Structure formats: structure tokens, C-alpha cells
C-alpha positions in Angstrom: 23.7 -10.5 11.7 20.1 -10.5 12.9 17.5 -13.3 12.2 14.0 -12.5 10.9 10.6 -14.2 10.7 9.9 -12.9 7.2 12.3 -15.3 5.5 10.3 -17.3 2.9 7.0 -15.8 4.3 3.9 -14.9 2.2 2.7 -11.3 2.5 -1.1 -11.7 1.9 -2.8 -9.6 4.6 -1.6 -6.8 6.9 -3.9 -8.5 9.5 -1.2 -11.2 9.8 1.3 -8.6 11.2 1.9 -7.8 14.9 3.2 -4.4 16.0 6.6 -6.1 16.5 6.5 -7.3 12.9 5.7 -3.7 11.7 8.5 -2.2 13.7 10.9 -4.9 12.6 10.2 -4.1 8.9 10.6 -0.3 9.6 13.9 -0.9 11.3 15.0 -3.2 8.4 14.0 -0.4 5.9 16.2 2.1 7.7 19.1 -0.4 7.7 18.9 -1.5 4.1 18.5 2.0 2.9 21.8 3.0 4.6 23.8 0.0 3.2 26.6 0.7 0.7 25.5 -0.2 -2.8 27.9 -3.1 -3.0 26.6 -4.6 0.3 23.0 -4.0 -0.7 23.4 -5.6 -4.1 24.4 -8.9 -2.4 20.9 -9.3 -0.8 19.2 -10.3 -4.0 22.1 -11.3 -6.2 21.1 -14.2 -8.5 17.5 -14.0 -7.4 14.5 -13.3 -9.6 11.2 -11.5 -8.8 8.2 -12.6 -10.8 5.3 -10.3 -11.1 1.7 -10.8 -12.5 -0.5 -7.7 -12.8 -4.0 -8.4 -13.9 -4.8 -4.8 -13.2 -2.9 -1.6 -14.3 -0.1 -0.4 -12.0 2.7 2.2 -12.2 4.1 2.7 -8.7 3.7 -0.7 -7.2 5.1 -2.7 -10.1 7.9 -0.3 -10.9 8.9 0.2 -7.2 9.1 -3.6 -6.8 11.3 -3.8 -9.9 13.5 -0.9 -8.8 13.7 -2.4 -5.3 14.8 -5.8 -6.7 17.4 -4.2 -9.0 18.8 -2.3 -6.0 19.3 -5.6 -4.2 21.2 -7.0 -7.2 18.4 -9.2 -8.5 16.3 -9.2 -11.6 12.6 -9.1 -12.5 10.4 -10.9 -15.0 6.7 -10.8 -15.4 3.3 -10.0 -16.9 2.1 -6.4 -16.9 0.1 -6.6 -20.2 -2.3 -9.5 -20.2 -2.7 -9.2 -24.0 0.9 -10.3 -24.4 0.5 -13.3 -22.1 -1.2 -16.7 -22.2 -3.9 -15.2 -20.0 -5.3 -13.8 -23.2 -5.6 -17.3 -24.5 -7.6 -18.4 -21.5 -4.9 -19.7 -19.1 -6.2 -19.9 -15.6 -4.7 -18.0 -12.6 -3.7 -21.4 -11.1 -1.6 -22.4 -14.1 -0.1 -18.9 -14.5 1.0 -19.0 -10.9 2.5 -22.5 -11.3 4.5 -21.4 -14.3 5.9 -18.2 -13.0 6.7 -20.1 -9.7 9.1 -22.2 -11.8 11.1 -19.1 -12.9 11.0 -16.9 -9.8 12.1 -16.8 -6.2 9.3 -14.5 -5.0 6.0 -13.5 -6.8 4.2 -10.2 -6.7 0.5 -10.6 -7.7 -2.3 -8.1 -8.4 -5.7 -9.5 -9.3 -9.2 -8.1 -9.4 -10.7 -11.0 -7.4 -11.0 -11.0 -3.6 -9.0 -14.0 -2.2 -6.7 -14.3 -5.2 -3.4 -13.8 -3.3 -4.3 -16.3 -0.6 -5.3 -18.8 -3.4 -2.0 -18.2 -5.1 -0.1 -18.6 -1.8 -1.6 -22.1 -1.5 -0.3 -23.1 -4.9 3.1 -21.5 -5.0 6.3 -23.0 -3.6 7.9 -19.6 -3.4 6.5 -16.7 -1.3 3.7 -14.5 -2.7 3.3 -10.8 -2.1 -0.2 -9.4 -2.4 0.0 -6.3 -4.5 -3.8 -5.8 -4.5 -6.5 -8.4 -4.3 -9.9 -7.1 -5.5 -11.3 -4.5 -3.1 -9.8 -6.4 -0.1 -6.2 -5.3 0.7 -2.9 -3.9 -0.5 -0.6 -4.8 2.5 2.7 -3.4 1.2 0.9 0.0 0.6 -0.2 0.0 4.2 3.4 -0.8 5.3 4.8 2.1 3.3 2.0 4.4 4.4 2.9 3.7 8.1 6.6 4.1 7.4 5.9 7.4 5.6 4.0 8.7 8.6 6.7 7.5 11.0 9.5 9.2 9.0 7.6 12.5 8.4 5.8 12.9 11.8 8.4 11.0 13.9 5.6 9.0 15.5 2.3 7.2 14.8 0.8 6.9 18.3 -1.1 10.0 19.4 -1.9 11.3 15.9 -5.2 12.2 14.4 -5.6 10.9 10.8 -8.3 11.8 8.3 -8.9 9.3 5.5 -10.8 11.0 2.7 -12.5 9.8 -0.5 -13.5 6.3 -1.7 -13.6 4.3 1.5 -15.9 1.6 0.1 -13.8 0.3 -2.8 -10.4 1.6 -1.8 -8.3 -1.5 -0.8 -5.5 0.7 0.5 -8.0 2.1 3.1 -8.7 -1.4 4.6 -5.1 -2.4 4.9 -4.3 0.9 6.5 -7.2 0.6 9.0 -6.1 -2.9 9.9 -2.5 -1.8 10.4 -3.5 1.2 12.5 -5.2 -1.1 15.1 -1.6 -1.6 16.4 -1.4 2.1 17.3 -3.2 4.7 19.5 -4.7 7.0 16.9 -7.9 9.0 16.3 -9.5 8.4 12.9 -11.8 10.6 10.9 -13.4 8.7 7.9 -14.7 11.2 5.3 -16.7 10.0 2.3 -19.9 10.4 0.4 -22.6 8.2 2.1 -22.6 5.8 -0.9 -18.8 5.3 -0.5 -18.7 4.9 3.3 -16.4 2.2 4.6 -17.9 -1.4 4.4 -19.0 -2.3 7.9 -18.6 -6.0 7.3 -15.0 -5.4 6.3 -14.0 -3.5 9.5 -15.9 -5.4 12.2 -12.5 -6.6 13.4 -11.3 -3.0 14.1 -14.4 -2.0 16.1 -13.3 -1.2 19.6 -9.6 -1.1 18.6 -9.8 2.3 16.9 -11.5 5.6 17.8 -13.4 6.3 14.6 -15.7 9.2 13.6 -17.4 9.1 10.2 -18.2 12.3 8.2 -19.8 13.0 4.9 -18.1 16.4 4.6 -14.5 17.5 5.0 -15.5 19.9 7.8 -13.4 22.6 9.4 -13.3 20.6 12.7 -11.8 17.6 10.9 -9.2 19.7 9.2 -8.2 21.6 12.3 -7.7 18.3 14.2 -5.9 16.2 11.6 -2.1 15.6 11.7 -2.4 13.5 8.5 -4.9 13.8 5.6 -4.8 10.5 3.6 -6.6 11.1 0.3 -7.9 8.4 -1.9 -9.1 8.5 -5.5 -12.8 7.8 -6.2 -12.2 4.7 -8.4 -14.3 4.8 -11.5 -13.3 1.3 -12.5 -14.9 -0.3 -9.4 -18.3 1.2 -9.9 -20.9 -1.2 -11.4 -22.9 1.9 -12.6 -21.0 4.8 -14.1 -23.9 7.2 -13.4 -23.3 6.5 -9.7 -19.6 7.4 -10.2 -20.5 10.7 -11.9 -22.7 11.6 -8.8 -19.7 11.5 -6.5 -16.8 12.4 -8.7 -14.9 15.4 -7.4 -16.7 15.5 -4.1 -13.5 16.5 -2.3 -10.6 18.5 -3.4 -7.5 19.2 -1.3 -6.2 22.6 -2.3 -4.8 25.8 -0.8 -8.1 26.7 0.8 -8.1 23.3 2.5 -4.6 23.8 3.8 -5.5 27.2 5.2 -8.0 25.5 7.5 -5.7 22.8 8.6 -2.7 22.6 10.9 0.4 24.3 9.5 2.3 21.0 9.5 -0.5 18.7 8.3 0.9 15.9 6.1 -1.1 15.3 2.9 -0.7 11.7 1.6 -2.1 9.8 -1.3 -1.4 6.2 -2.6 -1.7 7.6 -6.2 -2.7 7.8 -8.9 -4.6 11.0 -8.3 -7.2 12.5 -10.6 -8.7 15.8 -9.3 -8.8 15.1 -5.6 -5.6 16.9 -4.8 -4.8 20.2 -6.6 -1.4 20.4 -8.3 -1.1 23.9 -6.8 -0.1 22.3 -3.4 2.5 20.0 -4.9 5.2 22.5 -3.9 4.1 22.9 -0.3 5.8 21.2 2.7 2.5 19.5 3.4 2.4 17.5 0.2 4.4 14.3 0.9 2.7 11.9 -1.6 5.8 11.8 -3.8 8.0 11.2 -0.8 5.5 8.4 0.0 6.1 6.8 -3.4 9.9 7.1 -2.8 9.6 5.4 0.6 7.7 2.6 -1.2 10.8 1.6 -3.1 12.9 1.5 0.0 10.4 -0.4 2.1 9.8 -3.0 -0.6 13.5 -3.4 -1.0 13.8 -4.2 2.7 10.8 -6.5 2.6 12.2 -8.4 -0.4 15.6 -8.6 1.4 13.9 -10.1 4.5 12.0 -12.6 2.5 15.0 -13.8 0.5 17.6 -13.9 3.3 17.5 -15.7 6.7 19.3 -12.7 8.1 20.5 -9.2 7.2 23.8 -7.4 7.8 24.0 -5.2 10.8 
């Protein structure tokens, strides 16, 4: 049995993680994914995951539910606000207090920055931030790094291009913060109006080698080991006319891959709209569905660590 520092711990920001923490979670993911079903199902037996999604979700919510079920636990929660007391005006604070009574761990997605940290201060049980406004999505960053590690066999020494909505994409910020633990070259590619928020990444200045681009140029493509694509998020634009100006700026397709390294890995946190052509889904480069699959395994390991003082093995 091995002890862990994630027992009963809130997962609010990837900035709270050291490189040792990240590697510990990745090792735990490998171990939990290899457990026999009977052994794995003991890790969450009799435990309940509570989820509250104030914003739509497919992969994050369902992967947490599937992860908890694989550990022998159950899930309850709110995915449709219209069917909950939130529709009647119940505050976030009261909703957290109530679901805290019925759960052993809570997964929260909320449109306001700071919402998960606020919830963590109220809840007796640990909180997992599943997206707080335009701030962070820490478990997405964890599964992104784990995907890169599994598919490229390393993270240090890679060149990574992050393409699309870098202003509003919370997955981008969590990934940037997490990558400060590694030796990587970063190309940030976005329309000027969607460039990364400087005030949000001042902490990474000097820790990462970053080049910013407004075009997905041949030089970026020929250098990248990983192309991490993000959706331009219509729902976060205060002015839809501004969204229409940048919609469809970049599309990863067969022509793109022809200019890239033969083994470049194309990733996406999903959902996608038109930024990745379905024509490349069948290629060895397209690993975004694998990425979603790794998400279930990593979240299962994370839940197991949070619910148990130690894991088998």
C-alpha cells in the first residue's frame, strides 16, 4: 500500500500542483487502470459523487460518473438547472451545503470565476473544479498531460502549438500553468482579439518559452509535436458580431497535416465545431477521442486518491 497527499484534498487549481504531484497522479492512473474489476470496485464502494453543472457538459460529467461507477460508487447531481431549486433562486452557497450532505466528493462547474474556491470554503467534503468561469479546468489539464505522456512517451523536450480561443478557453490556462513544470516550447496561435490574457499568465512568464502567432504558419506546423486545438467559444462572447468575425479562423485538415510532422498528435478538449475536419478522424494523428478515454481513467484514479488514504500496489 502507498500513501498519498490527495486524500480528502480539494482540486481547485492546477497551480496548486507540483511536478511530483502530477507524476504521482499519472502513476496512480496507470495502477488503477490495471486493477482487476473486483479490486478496483472496492475503491469507491459505498461512496457517492455529487455533481453540480451550471453550464452544459458531456465528457466531463459523464467521465466522472463513469469513473465513479468503475470504482464501485454512485453519482447524484444536477445537470439541468431547470429541474433543480436553482431555478427557484437557490444560491450557490445553499446548493453546495445541501449536496455536501448527500455526497463524499463534489464536482462543480460554474460560470463565475472563483466559484470552486468559494465552494471549497463551504463544503466539508472535497471539491473538484470542473470549470470555473474562464479561469481553469484542472482535471482537463491533468488528462491532457497524461494523454501527451502516453502518446508521445514524454513531455519534456516537446514543441506544443495551442490553437484557437486562447482568451476565453479555460482549458488553455490550466494547461499553460501545468506545463510550467516541464521543459517545452510553446506556440500560441490565435486571432489578435482572442490572444491569451496577459494578466492571467504573468506567473508563467520566464517559466515557459512562448511564441505568439496570429496564423497557423508552416514554421509552426513543421515544429510542433502536439497541436492542441480549442473551440472558439460563442457563448463567452459579449458581442456575437465579434464571434462571427473570428469563427472558423483555423481548421485542422488533411492539408494541415501534410505540412506537419508525420507523427504530430492532434488534441482537442472537445466539443469541436468546425476547427478540426472529420476527414482526419481516421488518421493516426487524431488522438482527441483517446484523450476523452484517458479522461475517464485519470478521473477514476483521482477520485480513488481523494477517497482513500492509500491505494493497492
